[in-house]
TORKOL-4160 file (C-alpha; in steps of 0.2 Angstrom, whole numbers, padded with zeros to 4 digits, m for minus):
277
<pt num="1" X="m0246" Y="m0033" Z="0082"/>
<pt num="2" X="m0245" Y="m0028" Z="0101"/>
<pt num="3" X="m0231" Y="m0018" Z="0108"/>
<pt num="4" X="m0221" Y="m0032" Z="0114"/>
<pt num="5" X="m0222" Y="m0042" Z="0098"/>
<pt num="6" X="m0217" Y="m0026" Z="0089"/>
<pt num="7" X="m0202" Y="m0023" Z="0100"/>
<pt num="8" X="m0196" Y="m0041" Z="0098"/>
<pt num="9" X="m0198" Y="m0040" Z="0079"/>
<pt num="10" X="m0189" Y="m0023" Z="0079"/>
<pt num="11" X="m0174" Y="m0030" Z="0089"/>
<pt num="12" X="m0173" Y="m0046" Z="0078"/>
<pt num="13" X="m0173" Y="m0035" Z="0062"/>
<pt num="14" X="m0160" Y="m0024" Z="0069"/>
<pt num="15" X="m0149" Y="m0039" Z="0074"/>
<pt num="16" X="m0151" Y="m0047" Z="0058"/>
<pt num="17" X="m0146" Y="m0031" Z="0048"/>
<pt num="18" X="m0131" Y="m0029" Z="0059"/>
<pt num="19" X="m0126" Y="m0047" Z="0057"/>
<pt num="20" X="m0129" Y="m0045" Z="0038"/>
<pt num="21" X="m0118" Y="m0029" Z="0037"/>
<pt num="22" X="m0104" Y="m0038" Z="0046"/>
<pt num="23" X="m0105" Y="m0053" Z="0035"/>
<pt num="24" X="m0105" Y="m0042" Z="0019"/>
<pt num="25" X="m0090" Y="m0032" Z="0027"/>
<pt num="26" X="m0080" Y="m0048" Z="0028"/>
<pt num="27" X="m0085" Y="m0053" Z="0011"/>
<pt num="28" X="m0080" Y="m0037" Z="0003"/>
<pt num="29" X="m0063" Y="m0037" Z="0013"/>
<pt num="30" X="m0059" Y="m0053" Z="0003"/>
<pt num="31" X="m0064" Y="m0046" Z="m0014"/>
<pt num="32" X="m0047" Y="m0040" Z="m0021"/>
<pt num="33" X="m0049" Y="m0030" Z="m0037"/>
<pt num="34" X="m0036" Y="m0024" Z="m0050"/>
<pt num="35" X="m0036" Y="m0006" Z="m0055"/>
<pt num="36" X="m0026" Y="0000" Z="m0070"/>
<pt num="37" X="m0020" Y="0018" Z="m0072"/>
<pt num="38" X="m0008" Y="0027" Z="m0084"/>
<pt num="39" X="0003" Y="0039" Z="m0074"/>
<pt num="40" X="0014" Y="0053" Z="m0082"/>
<pt num="41" X="0031" Y="0054" Z="m0073"/>
<pt num="42" X="0042" Y="0069" Z="m0076"/>
<pt num="43" X="0058" Y="0066" Z="m0085"/>
<pt num="44" X="0055" Y="0048" Z="m0086"/>
<pt num="45" X="0068" Y="0040" Z="m0098"/>
<pt num="46" X="0061" Y="0035" Z="m0115"/>
<pt num="47" X="0066" Y="0016" Z="m0112"/>
<pt num="48" X="0054" Y="0016" Z="m0097"/>
<pt num="49" X="0039" Y="0023" Z="m0105"/>
<pt num="50" X="0025" Y="0010" Z="m0106"/>
<pt num="51" X="0033" Y="m0001" Z="m0092"/>
<pt num="52" X="0021" Y="m0007" Z="m0079"/>
<pt num="53" X="0022" Y="m0006" Z="m0060"/>
<pt num="54" X="0012" Y="m0016" Z="m0048"/>
<pt num="55" X="0009" Y="m0007" Z="m0032"/>
<pt num="56" X="0004" Y="m0017" Z="m0016"/>
<pt num="57" X="0001" Y="m0011" Z="0001"/>
<pt num="58" X="m0005" Y="m0014" Z="0019"/>
<pt num="59" X="m0007" Y="m0033" Z="0019"/>
<pt num="60" X="m0008" Y="m0032" Z="0038"/>
<pt num="61" X="m0005" Y="m0051" Z="0040"/>
<pt num="62" X="m0012" Y="m0056" Z="0057"/>
<pt num="63" X="m0027" Y="m0063" Z="0065"/>
<pt num="64" X="m0039" Y="m0055" Z="0053"/>
<pt num="65" X="m0029" Y="m0055" Z="0037"/>
<pt num="66" X="m0025" Y="m0072" Z="0032"/>
<pt num="67" X="m0010" Y="m0079" Z="0022"/>
<pt num="68" X="m0023" Y="m0085" Z="0009"/>
<pt num="69" X="m0028" Y="m0067" Z="0006"/>
<pt num="70" X="m0010" Y="m0063" Z="0003"/>
<pt num="71" X="m0007" Y="m0078" Z="m0008"/>
<pt num="72" X="m0021" Y="m0073" Z="m0019"/>
<pt num="73" X="m0014" Y="m0055" Z="m0020"/>
<pt num="74" X="0003" Y="m0062" Z="m0025"/>
<pt num="75" X="m0004" Y="m0074" Z="m0038"/>
<pt num="76" X="m0015" Y="m0061" Z="m0046"/>
<pt num="77" X="0000" Y="m0049" Z="m0046"/>
<pt num="78" X="0011" Y="m0062" Z="m0054"/>
<pt num="79" X="m0002" Y="m0065" Z="m0067"/>
<pt num="80" X="m0002" Y="m0047" Z="m0073"/>
<pt num="81" X="0017" Y="m0049" Z="m0077"/>
<pt num="82" X="0022" Y="m0032" Z="m0071"/>
<pt num="83" X="0039" Y="m0025" Z="m0076"/>
<pt num="84" X="0042" Y="m0020" Z="m0058"/>
<pt num="85" X="0034" Y="m0021" Z="m0041"/>
<pt num="86" X="0033" Y="m0009" Z="m0026"/>
<pt num="87" X="0027" Y="m0014" Z="m0009"/>
<pt num="88" X="0022" Y="0001" Z="0002"/>
<pt num="89" X="0023" Y="m0007" Z="0019"/>
<pt num="90" X="0012" Y="m0013" Z="0034"/>
<pt num="91" X="0016" Y="m0031" Z="0032"/>
<pt num="92" X="0010" Y="m0037" Z="0049"/>
<pt num="93" X="m0003" Y="m0033" Z="0062"/>
<pt num="94" X="m0010" Y="m0037" Z="0079"/>
<pt num="95" X="m0004" Y="m0044" Z="0095"/>
<pt num="96" X="0011" Y="m0056" Z="0093"/>
<pt num="97" X="0014" Y="m0047" Z="0076"/>
<pt num="98" X="0032" Y="m0054" Z="0076"/>
<pt num="99" X="0024" Y="m0072" Z="0073"/>
<pt num="100" X="0017" Y="m0066" Z="0056"/>
<pt num="101" X="0033" Y="m0059" Z="0049"/>
<pt num="102" X="0041" Y="m0074" Z="0041"/>
<pt num="103" X="0025" Y="m0081" Z="0033"/>
<pt num="104" X="0020" Y="m0064" Z="0026"/>
<pt num="105" X="0037" Y="m0060" Z="0019"/>
<pt num="106" X="0040" Y="m0078" Z="0012"/>
<pt num="107" X="0024" Y="m0076" Z="0003"/>
<pt num="108" X="0029" Y="m0059" Z="m0004"/>
<pt num="109" X="0046" Y="m0067" Z="m0009"/>
<pt num="110" X="0036" Y="m0076" Z="m0023"/>
<pt num="111" X="0033" Y="m0060" Z="m0032"/>
<pt num="112" X="0042" Y="m0059" Z="m0049"/>
<pt num="113" X="0046" Y="m0044" Z="m0060"/>
<pt num="114" X="0061" Y="m0042" Z="m0072"/>
<pt num="115" X="0065" Y="m0025" Z="m0066"/>
<pt num="116" X="0064" Y="m0030" Z="m0047"/>
<pt num="117" X="0053" Y="m0030" Z="m0032"/>
<pt num="118" X="0055" Y="m0016" Z="m0019"/>
<pt num="119" X="0049" Y="m0013" Z="m0002"/>
<pt num="120" X="0048" Y="m0001" Z="0013"/>
<pt num="121" X="0040" Y="m0004" Z="0030"/>
<pt num="122" X="0025" Y="0005" Z="0037"/>
<pt num="123" X="0020" Y="0010" Z="0055"/>
<pt num="124" X="0013" Y="m0007" Z="0060"/>
<pt num="125" X="0029" Y="m0015" Z="0056"/>
<pt num="126" X="0037" Y="m0005" Z="0070"/>
<pt num="127" X="0024" Y="m0012" Z="0083"/>
<pt num="128" X="0031" Y="m0024" Z="0096"/>
<pt num="129" X="0049" Y="m0020" Z="0091"/>
<pt num="130" X="0047" Y="m0030" Z="0076"/>
<pt num="131" X="0055" Y="m0018" Z="0063"/>
<pt num="132" X="0072" Y="m0026" Z="0063"/>
<pt num="133" X="0065" Y="m0043" Z="0060"/>
<pt num="134" X="0054" Y="m0036" Z="0046"/>
<pt num="135" X="0069" Y="m0028" Z="0037"/>
<pt num="136" X="0079" Y="m0045" Z="0038"/>
<pt num="137" X="0064" Y="m0054" Z="0031"/>
<pt num="138" X="0062" Y="m0042" Z="0017"/>
<pt num="139" X="0080" Y="m0045" Z="0012"/>
<pt num="140" X="0080" Y="m0064" Z="0016"/>
<pt num="141" X="0066" Y="m0066" Z="0003"/>
<pt num="142" X="0074" Y="m0058" Z="m0012"/>
<pt num="143" X="0065" Y="m0041" Z="m0010"/>
<pt num="144" X="0075" Y="m0025" Z="m0012"/>
<pt num="145" X="0074" Y="m0015" Z="0004"/>
<pt num="146" X="0075" Y="0003" Z="m0001"/>
<pt num="147" X="0072" Y="0011" Z="0016"/>
<pt num="148" X="0082" Y="0028" Z="0015"/>
<pt num="149" X="0092" Y="0021" Z="0000"/>
<pt num="150" X="0089" Y="0018" Z="m0018"/>
<pt num="151" X="0093" Y="0006" Z="m0032"/>
<pt num="152" X="0097" Y="0010" Z="m0050"/>
<pt num="153" X="0087" Y="0001" Z="m0064"/>
<pt num="154" X="0097" Y="0002" Z="m0081"/>
<pt num="155" X="0088" Y="m0001" Z="m0097"/>
<pt num="156" X="0094" Y="0003" Z="m0115"/>
<pt num="157" X="0107" Y="0015" Z="m0109"/>
<pt num="158" X="0095" Y="0024" Z="m0098"/>
<pt num="159" X="0093" Y="0023" Z="m0079"/>
<pt num="160" X="0079" Y="0026" Z="m0067"/>
<pt num="161" X="0081" Y="0027" Z="m0048"/>
<pt num="162" X="0069" Y="0017" Z="m0037"/>
<pt num="163" X="0071" Y="0024" Z="m0019"/>
<pt num="164" X="0062" Y="0024" Z="m0002"/>
<pt num="165" X="0061" Y="0032" Z="0014"/>
<pt num="166" X="0056" Y="0026" Z="0032"/>
<pt num="167" X="0039" Y="0027" Z="0040"/>
<pt num="168" X="0033" Y="0045" Z="0044"/>
<pt num="169" X="0027" Y="0041" Z="0061"/>
<pt num="170" X="0040" Y="0029" Z="0068"/>
<pt num="171" X="0055" Y="0030" Z="0057"/>
<pt num="172" X="0067" Y="0044" Z="0051"/>
<pt num="173" X="0067" Y="0049" Z="0033"/>
<pt num="174" X="0083" Y="0052" Z="0024"/>
<pt num="175" X="0078" Y="0058" Z="0007"/>
<pt num="176" X="0096" Y="0064" Z="0003"/>
<pt num="177" X="0102" Y="0046" Z="0005"/>
<pt num="178" X="0088" Y="0039" Z="m0005"/>
<pt num="179" X="0092" Y="0050" Z="m0020"/>
<pt num="180" X="0111" Y="0049" Z="m0019"/>
<pt num="181" X="0120" Y="0050" Z="m0035"/>
<pt num="182" X="0105" Y="0058" Z="m0045"/>
<pt num="183" X="0108" Y="0072" Z="m0057"/>
<pt num="184" X="0095" Y="0087" Z="m0057"/>
<pt num="185" X="0088" Y="0080" Z="m0074"/>
<pt num="186" X="0085" Y="0063" Z="m0068"/>
<pt num="187" X="0069" Y="0056" Z="m0060"/>
<pt num="188" X="0064" Y="0043" Z="m0046"/>
<pt num="189" X="0050" Y="0032" Z="m0040"/>
<pt num="190" X="0050" Y="0034" Z="m0021"/>
<pt num="191" X="0041" Y="0022" Z="m0010"/>
<pt num="192" X="0034" Y="0029" Z="0006"/>
<pt num="193" X="0021" Y="0021" Z="0017"/>
<pt num="194" X="0012" Y="0037" Z="0023"/>
<pt num="195" X="0007" Y="0049" Z="0009"/>
<pt num="196" X="0007" Y="0064" Z="0021"/>
<pt num="197" X="0026" Y="0064" Z="0019"/>
<pt num="198" X="0024" Y="0071" Z="0001"/>
<pt num="199" X="0020" Y="0088" Z="0009"/>
<pt num="200" X="0038" Y="0089" Z="0015"/>
<pt num="201" X="0046" Y="0084" Z="m0002"/>
<pt num="202" X="0053" Y="0099" Z="m0012"/>
<pt num="203" X="0066" Y="0089" Z="m0022"/>
<pt num="204" X="0061" Y="0089" Z="m0040"/>
<pt num="205" X="0070" Y="0073" Z="m0043"/>
<pt num="206" X="0055" Y="0064" Z="m0035"/>
<pt num="207" X="0044" Y="0060" Z="m0050"/>
<pt num="208" X="0031" Y="0049" Z="m0042"/>
<pt num="209" X="0028" Y="0043" Z="m0024"/>
<pt num="210" X="0020" Y="0026" Z="m0020"/>
<pt num="211" X="0010" Y="0025" Z="m0004"/>
<pt num="212" X="m0004" Y="0016" Z="0005"/>
<pt num="213" X="m0008" Y="0018" Z="0024"/>
<pt num="214" X="m0025" Y="0026" Z="0022"/>
<pt num="215" X="m0035" Y="0010" Z="0015"/>
<pt num="216" X="m0046" Y="0022" Z="0005"/>
<pt num="217" X="m0055" Y="0024" Z="0021"/>
<pt num="218" X="m0059" Y="0006" Z="0022"/>
<pt num="219" X="m0077" Y="0008" Z="0028"/>
<pt num="220" X="m0087" Y="0021" Z="0019"/>
<pt num="221" X="m0105" Y="0023" Z="0026"/>
<pt num="222" X="m0119" Y="0030" Z="0015"/>
<pt num="223" X="m0124" Y="0047" Z="0020"/>
<pt num="224" X="m0110" Y="0047" Z="0033"/>
<pt num="225" X="m0094" Y="0045" Z="0023"/>
<pt num="226" X="m0077" Y="0041" Z="0032"/>
<pt num="227" X="m0076" Y="0039" Z="0051"/>
<pt num="228" X="m0057" Y="0040" Z="0054"/>
<pt num="229" X="m0044" Y="0045" Z="0041"/>
<pt num="230" X="m0026" Y="0044" Z="0049"/>
<pt num="231" X="m0020" Y="0059" Z="0039"/>
<pt num="232" X="m0016" Y="0077" Z="0044"/>
<pt num="233" X="m0024" Y="0083" Z="0027"/>
<pt num="234" X="m0041" Y="0075" Z="0028"/>
<pt num="235" X="m0046" Y="0067" Z="0012"/>
<pt num="236" X="m0033" Y="0074" Z="0001"/>
<pt num="237" X="m0022" Y="0059" Z="0000"/>
<pt num="238" X="m0036" Y="0046" Z="0002"/>
<pt num="239" X="m0033" Y="0036" Z="m0013"/>
<pt num="240" X="m0027" Y="0036" Z="m0031"/>
<pt num="241" X="m0016" Y="0049" Z="m0040"/>
<pt num="242" X="m0015" Y="0065" Z="m0031"/>
<pt num="243" X="m0005" Y="0081" Z="m0035"/>
<pt num="244" X="0006" Y="0086" Z="m0020"/>
<pt num="245" X="0015" Y="0103" Z="m0018"/>
<pt num="246" X="0030" Y="0098" Z="m0028"/>
<pt num="247" X="0027" Y="0080" Z="m0034"/>
<pt num="248" X="0013" Y="0068" Z="m0036"/>
<pt num="249" X="0008" Y="0052" Z="m0026"/>
<pt num="250" X="m0002" Y="0037" Z="m0030"/>
<pt num="251" X="m0011" Y="0030" Z="m0014"/>
<pt num="252" X="m0016" Y="0012" Z="m0014"/>
<pt num="253" X="m0032" Y="0006" Z="m0004"/>
<pt num="254" X="m0021" Y="m0009" Z="0000"/>
<pt num="255" X="m0025" Y="m0027" Z="0003"/>
<pt num="256" X="m0029" Y="m0030" Z="0021"/>
<pt num="257" X="m0039" Y="m0021" Z="0035"/>
<pt num="258" X="m0035" Y="m0013" Z="0051"/>
<pt num="259" X="m0046" Y="m0011" Z="0067"/>
<pt num="260" X="m0062" Y="m0018" Z="0061"/>
<pt num="261" X="m0059" Y="m0033" Z="0050"/>
<pt num="262" X="m0071" Y="m0026" Z="0037"/>
<pt num="263" X="m0073" Y="m0016" Z="0021"/>
<pt num="264" X="m0088" Y="m0007" Z="0015"/>
<pt num="265" X="m0089" Y="0002" Z="m0002"/>
<pt num="266" X="m0070" Y="0001" Z="m0003"/>
<pt num="267" X="m0063" Y="m0015" Z="m0010"/>
<pt num="268" X="m0045" Y="m0020" Z="m0007"/>
<pt num="269" X="m0035" Y="m0018" Z="m0023"/>
<pt num="270" X="m0019" Y="m0021" Z="m0032"/>
<pt num="271" X="m0014" Y="m0006" Z="m0043"/>
<pt num="272" X="m0006" Y="m0008" Z="m0060"/>
<pt num="273" X="0002" Y="0008" Z="m0066"/>
<pt num="274" X="0008" Y="0011" Z="m0083"/>
<pt num="275" X="0023" Y="0024" Z="m0083"/>
<pt num="276" X="0021" Y="0037" Z="m0096"/>
<pt num="277" X="0032" Y="0052" Z="m0102"/>
């Protein structure tokens, strides 16, 4: 093999590997998995022990995250028959993001859970001045918008607060309003798109925070790791159940992608959490 042939072969091999990597990245981005976890919630009322919560996050409906991907996530979530459902924001993405609001939220409006479906927005929902339309679409499709407020669930004489706060980067968080009416012995499930917010929480009435935002790193390269994590705390709140200074947070890898429309060694997920005492 002469030098010219070798270089041509090398370039062809490199291009083939690159195209293969991109193809696999797109393939993995569409392979939603179900992860199951048991989570102990401090002061959880006994009637809620054993109840299941489905956590979905970051669909990023737009040019690279199709309505079909969201439909699959909705259908698979409903098939799990969760007792309640939490959606941790970033419904839309991309230029002309406002065009994707209604289709995305209409699809999420198909979610069903006997104890309710709850949501807060994420940072991408603020882009292109779309946030008010996002809030309206959440409400119009039968989802409880718990942004800076809360909702009581009553069961067998006991009650549990499902609350939420606005996005950490673009909104204003009002935890006092979210926990309004709670006594010191009660507990809450708090929706917050960005898990970094848990570093600010000192109120012991927050038993569990439900977040997304970080996509689990989205692209995890062998020997290299994570290229960019949008967090002030490095990999601390990357994914899964994490202990915070005064509470705990479960961080979903989410459904969609952002930036590069690829995933590698980091499949999208729906989280099914069993609440425990």
